[in-house]
C-alpha positions as CSV (number, residue, x, y, z in Angstrom):
1,M,-34.8,-156.7,-58.0
2,S,-35.8,-157.3,-61.9
3,D,-38.8,-155.8,-63.2
4,S,-40.0,-159.6,-63.7
5,T,-40.4,-160.0,-59.7
6,E,-43.0,-158.3,-58.1
7,Q,-41.8,-157.0,-54.8
8,K,-44.5,-158.6,-51.7
9,I,-46.1,-155.5,-49.7
10,P,-47.0,-156.9,-46.4
11,K,-50.6,-156.2,-45.0
12,G,-50.9,-152.9,-43.2
13,S,-48.1,-151.3,-45.2
14,Y,-47.7,-149.5,-48.7
15,A,-44.9,-149.1,-51.4
16,A,-44.2,-145.5,-50.6
17,G,-41.1,-145.4,-53.8
18,R,-37.9,-145.7,-54.4
19,R,-36.2,-142.5,-54.5
20,V,-34.6,-140.4,-51.8
21,R,-33.4,-137.1,-52.6
22,L,-29.5,-136.9,-51.4
23,P,-28.8,-133.8,-48.8
24,R,-27.8,-130.8,-50.2
25,G,-24.1,-130.5,-50.9
26,A,-23.5,-134.3,-50.0
27,T,-20.0,-135.7,-51.3
28,K,-18.8,-139.2,-50.9
29,P,-18.1,-141.2,-48.7
30,I,-21.8,-142.2,-49.0
31,V,-23.7,-144.8,-46.8
32,V,-27.0,-145.6,-47.1
33,Y,-29.1,-148.0,-44.3
34,I,-32.8,-148.7,-44.5
35,S,-34.1,-149.6,-41.0
36,G,-30.4,-149.7,-39.8
37,I,-28.7,-151.8,-42.4
38,A,-26.0,-150.5,-44.5
39,Q,-27.0,-151.0,-48.1
40,T,-24.1,-151.4,-51.0
41,E,-24.4,-149.1,-54.0
42,G,-24.7,-150.8,-57.1
43,V,-26.4,-153.8,-55.8
44,D,-29.2,-151.9,-53.5
45,Y,-29.4,-148.7,-55.0
46,D,-27.4,-146.1,-57.1
47,I,-26.7,-142.4,-56.8
48,Q,-28.5,-140.7,-60.4
49,G,-27.8,-137.1,-60.3
50,N,-29.0,-135.9,-56.5
51,D,-31.6,-139.3,-56.2
52,I,-30.5,-142.4,-54.4
53,V,-32.4,-144.9,-56.7
54,F,-33.2,-148.2,-55.0
55,T,-33.4,-151.4,-56.6
56,R,-37.1,-152.4,-54.8
57,Q,-39.7,-150.3,-53.2
58,I,-39.2,-148.9,-49.4
59,L,-42.1,-150.1,-47.3
60,K,-44.3,-147.6,-45.0
61,E,-46.6,-148.7,-42.4
62,I,-50.2,-147.5,-43.3
63,V,-51.7,-145.4,-40.2
64,T,-55.1,-144.3,-39.6
65,K,-56.4,-141.6,-37.3
66,K,-57.9,-145.1,-35.5
67,D,-55.0,-146.6,-35.3
68,W,-53.1,-143.4,-34.1
69,F,-55.5,-143.0,-31.4
70,V,-55.2,-146.5,-30.3
71,M,-51.0,-146.2,-30.1
72,F,-51.6,-142.8,-28.4
73,L,-53.7,-143.9,-25.8
74,G,-50.9,-147.1,-25.1
75,V,-53.7,-149.5,-25.6
76,I,-51.8,-152.0,-28.1
77,G,-48.8,-151.8,-30.1
78,R,-48.4,-152.3,-33.8
79,Y,-46.1,-154.3,-35.5
80,N,-46.4,-153.3,-39.3
81,L,-43.4,-152.6,-42.1
82,N,-42.3,-149.0,-41.7
83,E,-38.7,-148.8,-43.0
84,T,-36.7,-145.4,-42.8
85,V,-34.1,-144.5,-45.1
86,D,-30.9,-143.1,-43.3
87,V,-28.1,-141.1,-45.0
88,Q,-24.1,-140.7,-43.7
89,Y,-22.4,-138.2,-45.9
90,T,-19.9,-135.7,-46.4
91,L,-20.5,-132.2,-45.9
92,D,-17.4,-129.7,-45.9
93,G,-14.7,-132.6,-45.0
94,K,-16.9,-133.3,-41.5
95,T,-19.5,-136.6,-41.2
96,E,-22.8,-135.9,-41.3
97,L,-26.2,-138.3,-41.1
98,A,-29.4,-137.4,-42.4
99,S,-32.5,-139.4,-40.8
100,D,-35.9,-140.7,-41.7
101,M,-35.5,-139.1,-45.3
102,K,-38.5,-138.7,-47.4
103,I,-39.4,-141.1,-49.6
104,R,-40.0,-140.0,-53.2
105,P,-42.5,-142.0,-55.8
106,D,-40.9,-143.7,-58.6
107,V,-40.4,-141.4,-62.0
108,E,-41.4,-143.1,-65.2
């Protein structure tokens, strides 16, 4: 996504950031997923040092205390956008998977 194109943030979600730290010792091949969909290096993200830097913001769900309580009771479901980032990588010759990686804010 170019800087001139603003990403639409749906109601009930927020832009968490564009960066995820690579797991310690991770080597290629590296496969990155957003909500289970494989992303393409050089198109959807780049690896810069120890970070995966996405071309767009990763969106997370806003959950208030009231929302959490209602979900806990099972009264109603919620369907806000809450993207997760998973990283498949190689460590010591074995394939590993890091799930629901912490999203880090942009660095200016």
